C-alpha positions in Angstrom: -8.9 26.6 -3.2 -6.2 23.7 -4.3 -8.7 20.8 -4.2 -11.2 22.9 -6.2 -8.9 24.2 -8.7 -8.0 19.9 -9.6 -11.5 19.0 -9.5 -12.4 21.9 -12.1 -9.1 21.1 -14.6 -10.6 17.3 -13.8 -14.0 18.3 -14.9 -12.8 20.8 -18.2 -11.4 17.4 -19.2 -13.1 14.9 -18.8 -15.2 14.8 -22.3 -11.5 14.9 -24.2 -10.4 11.7 -22.1 -14.3 10.3 -23.0 -13.3 11.7 -26.9 -10.0 9.9 -26.8 -10.9 6.6 -25.2 -13.8 6.1 -27.9 -11.0 6.8 -30.7 -8.5 4.9 -29.7 -10.7 1.5 -28.8 -7.8 0.4 -27.0 -6.6 -2.5 -25.9 -9.2 -3.9 -29.0 -9.1 -1.7 -30.8 -5.4 -1.2 -31.7 -4.9 -4.9 -32.5 -7.3 -4.7 -35.0 -5.7 -1.7 -37.2 -3.3 -3.3 -39.6 0.6 -3.4 -38.8 1.4 -1.9 -41.9 -0.7 1.5 -40.8 1.7 2.4 -38.7 0.0 6.3 -38.9 -3.6 5.0 -38.0 -1.9 3.1 -35.1 0.1 5.9 -33.6 -2.7 8.0 -33.3 -4.6 5.1 -31.5 -2.2 4.5 -29.1 -1.5 8.7 -29.0 -5.4 8.7 -28.0 -5.1 6.0 -25.3 -2.2 7.9 -23.6 -4.6 10.8 -23.4 -7.5 8.9 -22.1 -4.8 7.2 -19.3 -4.4 10.7 -18.2 -6.6 10.6 -15.6 -7.5 10.0 -12.2 -9.6 7.7 -10.6 -10.9 8.3 -6.8 -12.3 4.4 -6.1 -10.9 1.5 -5.2 -10.0 -1.2 -8.3 -11.6 -4.3 -8.1 -9.0 -6.9 -7.0 -10.0 -9.5 -8.9 -9.4 -12.8 -7.3 -12.4 -15.3 -8.3 -9.9 -18.7 -8.0 -6.5 -18.8 -7.1 -4.2 -22.3 -7.1 -3.1 -23.7 -4.6 -1.4 -27.2 -3.3 -4.7 -29.3 -3.7 -6.0 -27.7 -7.2 -7.9 -24.6 -8.5 -9.9 -22.9 -5.5 -12.8 -20.1 -5.4 -12.5 -17.3 -3.4 -15.2 -14.6 -2.4 -14.5 -11.4 -1.1 -16.5 -10.4 2.3 -16.3 -8.0 4.8 -15.4 -8.7 8.4 -15.8 -5.7 10.2 -16.5 -2.1 8.3 -15.9 1.0 10.5 -16.2 4.6 8.3 -12.3 4.7 7.5 -11.4 1.3 6.6 -13.0 -2.4 6.4 -11.6 -5.5 7.5 -11.3 -7.4 3.7 -11.3 -11.2 3.8 -10.3 -13.3 0.9 -12.7 -16.3 1.9 -10.9 -19.7 -0.8 -14.0 -22.4 -0.8 -11.9 -25.0 0.7 -12.0 -26.7 4.5 -8.1 -25.8 5.3 -7.1 -22.3 3.4 -4.0 -21.7 5.2 -2.5 -19.8 8.5 -4.8 -16.8 9.1 -2.4 -13.2 7.5 -3.4 -9.7 7.9 -1.6 -7.8 5.0 -1.7 -4.3 6.2 -2.2 -2.1 3.1 -0.6 1.6 2.9 -2.7 4.7 3.5 -0.5 6.9 1.4 -2.4 7.7 -2.2 -3.1 4.3 -2.9 -5.6 1.9 -2.6 -5.3 -1.4 -1.0 -5.4 -3.3 -4.8 -2.0 -2.0 -5.4 -1.3 -5.3 -3.1 -3.7 -7.5 -5.5 -0.7 -9.7 -6.5 0.6 -9.5 -2.7 -2.7 -11.2 -2.0 -2.6 -13.5 -4.9 0.6 -14.9 -3.9 -0.1 -15.1 -0.4 -3.2 -16.9 -1.1 -2.3 -19.8 -2.6 -1.4 -20.9 1.0 -2.6 -18.6 3.2 -6.2 -17.3 4.8 -5.7 -13.6 3.7 -7.2 -10.8 5.3 -6.6 -7.4 3.9 -6.7 -3.6 5.4 -9.4 -1.6 3.3 -8.8 2.2 3.8 -11.6 4.4 3.0 -10.8 7.4 0.5 -11.3 10.1 2.9 -13.1 12.5 1.0 -16.3 9.8 1.0 -16.4 10.1 4.8 -18.6 12.7 6.8 -16.7 15.0 8.8 -19.9 13.9 11.8 -17.1 10.5 11.6 -14.8 12.6 13.1 -11.0 12.3 12.8 -8.8 9.8 12.1 -5.3 10.2 12.7 -2.3 8.0 13.3 -3.9 6.5 17.1 -6.7 5.7 15.0 -4.8 4.0 12.6 -3.2 1.8 15.4 -5.8 1.0 17.1 -8.1 0.3 13.7 -5.3 -2.3 13.5 -5.8 -3.6 16.7 -9.4 -4.5 16.5 -8.7 -5.5 12.9 -6.6 -8.7 14.4 -8.6 -9.0 16.9 -11.1 -10.1 14.3 -8.8 -11.8 12.4 -8.2 -14.2 15.5 -6.2 -16.5 16.6 -3.3 -17.5 15.4 -2.6 -15.0 13.2 0.3 -13.0 11.3 0.7 -9.8 10.3 2.2 -8.5 7.3 2.5 -4.0 7.0 3.8 -3.1 3.7 5.9 0.3 3.5 4.0 3.5 5.4 2.2 1.2 8.1 4.8 -0.9 9.3 5.1 1.7 11.9 1.3 1.2 12.5 1.1 -2.2 13.3 4.6 -2.8 14.9 2.7 0.0 17.6 -0.2 -1.9 17.6 1.8 -5.3 18.2 4.1 -3.8 21.2 0.6 -2.8 22.5 -1.8 -5.8 22.3 1.9 -7.5 24.0 2.0 -5.5 26.8 -1.7 -6.6 27.4 -1.2 -9.9 27.0 -4.0 -9.9 24.3 -5.1 -13.2 23.0 -5.1 -12.4 19.7 -1.1 -11.0 19.4 0.6 -12.7 16.2 2.4 -15.2 15.7 4.9 -13.6 13.5 5.2 -9.7 12.8 6.2 -9.0 8.7 7.6 -5.6 8.2 8.6 -5.2 4.7 10.2 -2.0 3.7 8.9 0.7 5.7 10.7 3.5 7.9 11.1 2.2 11.5 14.4 4.2 11.5 15.0 7.0 8.8 17.7 8.5 10.6 19.3 5.6 8.9 20.8 6.4 5.1 18.3 9.1 4.5 16.4 9.0 1.1 15.1 12.0 -0.9 11.6 11.5 0.8 13.3 11.7 4.1 15.0 14.4 3.3 11.9 16.6 1.4 9.4 16.3 5.2 12.8 17.2 7.1 13.0 20.0 5.0 10.7 22.0 6.2 8.7 23.1 9.3 5.1 20.8 10.1 3.4 23.4 9.8 4.5 24.2 5.9 2.8 20.5 5.0 0.0 22.1 6.6 -0.2 25.5 5.2 0.7 24.4 1.4 -0.1 20.6 0.9 -3.7 20.3 3.6 -7.4 21.1 1.0 -10.4 20.5 2.0 -12.8 18.2 0.2 -15.3 19.7 -1.8 -18.5 20.0 -0.9 -19.8 17.9 -3.9 -18.6 14.9 -1.6 -19.7 13.2 1.1 -16.6 14.2 2.9 -16.9 18.0 1.8 -15.4 20.4 4.5 -13.0 17.3 5.6 -9.4 19.0 5.5 -7.3 16.4 3.6 -3.8 15.6 1.6 -5.6 15.4 -1.3 -4.5 12.0 -3.0 -3.4 13.9 -7.0 -0.6 15.6 -4.8 0.6 12.7 -3.3 0.9 10.7 -6.9 2.5 14.2 -8.4 5.5 14.0 -5.5 5.8 10.8 -6.8 5.9 10.7 -10.1 8.2 13.6 -9.5 11.3 11.9 -7.8 10.6 9.7 -11.2 9.9 11.3 -13.7 12.3 9.5 -16.2 11.3 6.5 -15.7 7.5 7.2 -16.2 7.9 9.2 -19.3 9.8 6.2 -20.5 7.6 3.7 -19.6 4.5 5.7 -21.8 7.1 6.7 -24.4 7.4 2.2 -24.9 3.6 2.0 -24.5 3.5 4.4 -26.7 6.5 1.9 -29.0 4.4 -1.3 -28.2 1.3 -0.1 -29.9 2.6 0.6 -32.8 4.8 -2.5 -33.7 1.9 -4.5 -31.8 3.0 -5.5 -28.9 0.1 -5.6 -27.2 1.0 -8.2 -24.6 3.4 -5.7 -22.8 1.6 -2.7 -23.8 -1.5 -4.0 -21.9 1.0 -4.8 -19.0 1.9 -0.9 -18.8 -1.7 0.2 -19.0 -2.5 -2.1 -16.5 0.0 -0.9 -14.3 -1.1 2.6 -14.6 -5.1 2.2 -14.6 -3.8 1.0 -11.1 -1.6 3.9 -9.5 -3.3 6.4 -11.1 -6.7 5.5 -9.2 -5.9 8.2 -5.7 -7.5 8.7 -2.2 -6.9 11.8 0.0 -5.6 11.0 3.1 -6.9 12.2 6.4 -5.0 16.1 7.6 -4.2 14.7 10.8 -3.2 11.7 9.4 -1.0 13.0 6.9 0.7 16.0 9.1 1.2 13.1 12.4 2.8 10.9 10.2 5.3 13.1 8.7 5.8 15.2 12.2 6.2 11.7 14.5 7.8 9.5 11.5 9.7 11.2 9.7 10.3 14.6 11.7 10.7 13.1 15.4 11.8 9.2 14.4 9.5 8.6 17.7 9.4 5.2 17.6 12.9 4.6 17.2 13.3 7.0 20.0 11.3 5.3 21.9 9.3 8.5 22.1 6.2 7.4 20.0 2.6 7.5 22.6 -1.0 6.0 21.2 -3.9 7.3 22.7 -1.2 8.6 25.9 0.5 5.5 25.9 4.3 5.2 25.2 5.0 2.6 22.8 7.6 -0.1 23.9 8.7 -3.0 21.7 10.7 -4.4 23.8 7.6 -5.7 25.5 7.7 -8.3 22.5 8.5 -11.5 23.4 6.9 -14.3 22.0 6.3 -13.9 18.2 8.7 -14.4 15.0 9.8 -10.5 13.8 10.8 -10.6 9.7 12.2 -7.2 8.2 12.5 -7.5 4.2 14.0 -4.7 2.5 15.3 -4.1 -1.6 18.7 -3.2 -2.1 17.3 -1.0 -4.3 14.5 1.1 -2.8 14.9 4.7 -3.3 11.7 5.4 -0.9 12.5 3.7 2.6 16.6 2.7 2.3 18.3 0.1 3.4 18.5 -0.1 6.5 15.8 2.1 7.8 12.8 -1.2 8.3 16.2 -3.4 9.5 16.3 -1.2 12.8 13.2 -2.9 14.3 15.1 -5.8 15.4 16.9 -3.5 17.7 13.4 -2.1 18.7 12.7 -5.8 19.6 15.1 -6.3 22.2 12.9 -8.7 24.1 12.5 -11.2 21.4 15.3 -14.2 21.1 17.5 -14.3 18.0 16.1 -17.4 16.9 12.9 -15.7 16.6 14.3 -12.7 13.8 15.2 -12.8 10.9 16.2 -10.4 7.9 16.2 -10.6 4.4 17.9 -8.2 2.1 16.4 -8.5 -1.6 18.8 -7.6 -4.1 18.6 -5.9 -7.2 14.9 -4.4 -6.6 13.7 -1.1 -5.7 10.7 -0.1 -3.6 7.0 -1.9 -5.7 10.1 -4.6 -6.2 9.8 -5.5 -2.0 5.8 -7.0 -2.6 5.2 -7.0 -6.2 6.8 -9.1 -9.4 8.8 -12.2 -9.6 11.4 -11.6 -7.0 8.4 -11.7 -4.4 7.1 -14.3 -5.7 10.2 -16.5 -6.2 12.5 -15.1 -3.5 11.3 -12.9 -0.7 7.8 -14.7 -0.6 9.9 -17.9 0.2 11.5 -16.5 3.3 7.9 -15.1 4.5 6.4 -18.7 4.4 8.9 -20.1 6.0 9.1 -17.9 9.2 5.1 -17.9 9.1 5.0 -22.4 8.8 7.8 -22.1 12.2 6.6 -19.7 13.8 2.5 -20.9 13.2 4.0 -24.4 14.6 6.1 -23.7 17.7 3.9 -20.5 18.1 0.5 -20.9 18.5 -0.3 -23.0 21.3 
């Protein structure tokens, strides 16, 4: 009933949002209204907010057709290197003979699409050959394709790293840091020829016992049975994934919005003010962010419940009890790899110290292969997007990749 109720509300509100979008003419229409005509600007801005309030359920385009490199501007072409029903290995192929070190960017599977990392991709592309995990929306995957839980997620990463090829590097953002570390640990134990030269873990819940956040407290406040009974829904029959059990993306988005409700309300108020006053550049930036933020995807029920139980309730990786397909994950088996952990000082989702825990877990690495960076003044999203990422965090990552590429690739 949860998913059906949401879908009914969406269907009923669609005509109103469509009319509002036409009435606002945003963003171009608002620019044609005279500066002194505040009532018309206010009405158009109100219509824009109404139109913006809807959710989309398909991945927005990355839209990266070219990128500036040291050798000049070069064209970029997206190609799917490998695909399964649940995800694709997407390659941003640069039209130049030496694209740089291979980097797999592991995107979160937490309610948003991989395109949320568009800025991260763009920055990396300047000096690297970039691949990304492009996870598919489970509501579009027929139940006949089977389950997709934490085990399958980790094994997908192993397959994607293998298809990317050696020498390569892995950068995991937020939630998938646990799965990425598990995948690399299994590859190290198997002496896999494609095991990466470096692994970067950014703002991820490696050990949620450290400085627990509201997210961590919510996950441990109730038994896993409560989450299954109250947050899991069934995909409506109209979709390809009809009857698949999922954790709906709109529920996850609601949780994210509730955590920082005042901040989001202020952002909408600021968008309105900027439109009325004619500061369209700032308003456009806010609109662009929320168009991306309101593009939501579901999670399979098994992946969501296993993530809550294994990572947040049991802290299995940190305690040494995590198993993937019956194999115990041992980060201590990693002996030949650079490790970079990155945290944001103001991160209220993955607090300082939670990602750092990976440094101790990777006990087989020599000290000179380990690097930790805490970025002052940034929250969760600032770790992988924005000026601090571009100017302060990315240079550290680039140096780790260059160092390990030179010393460990052979």
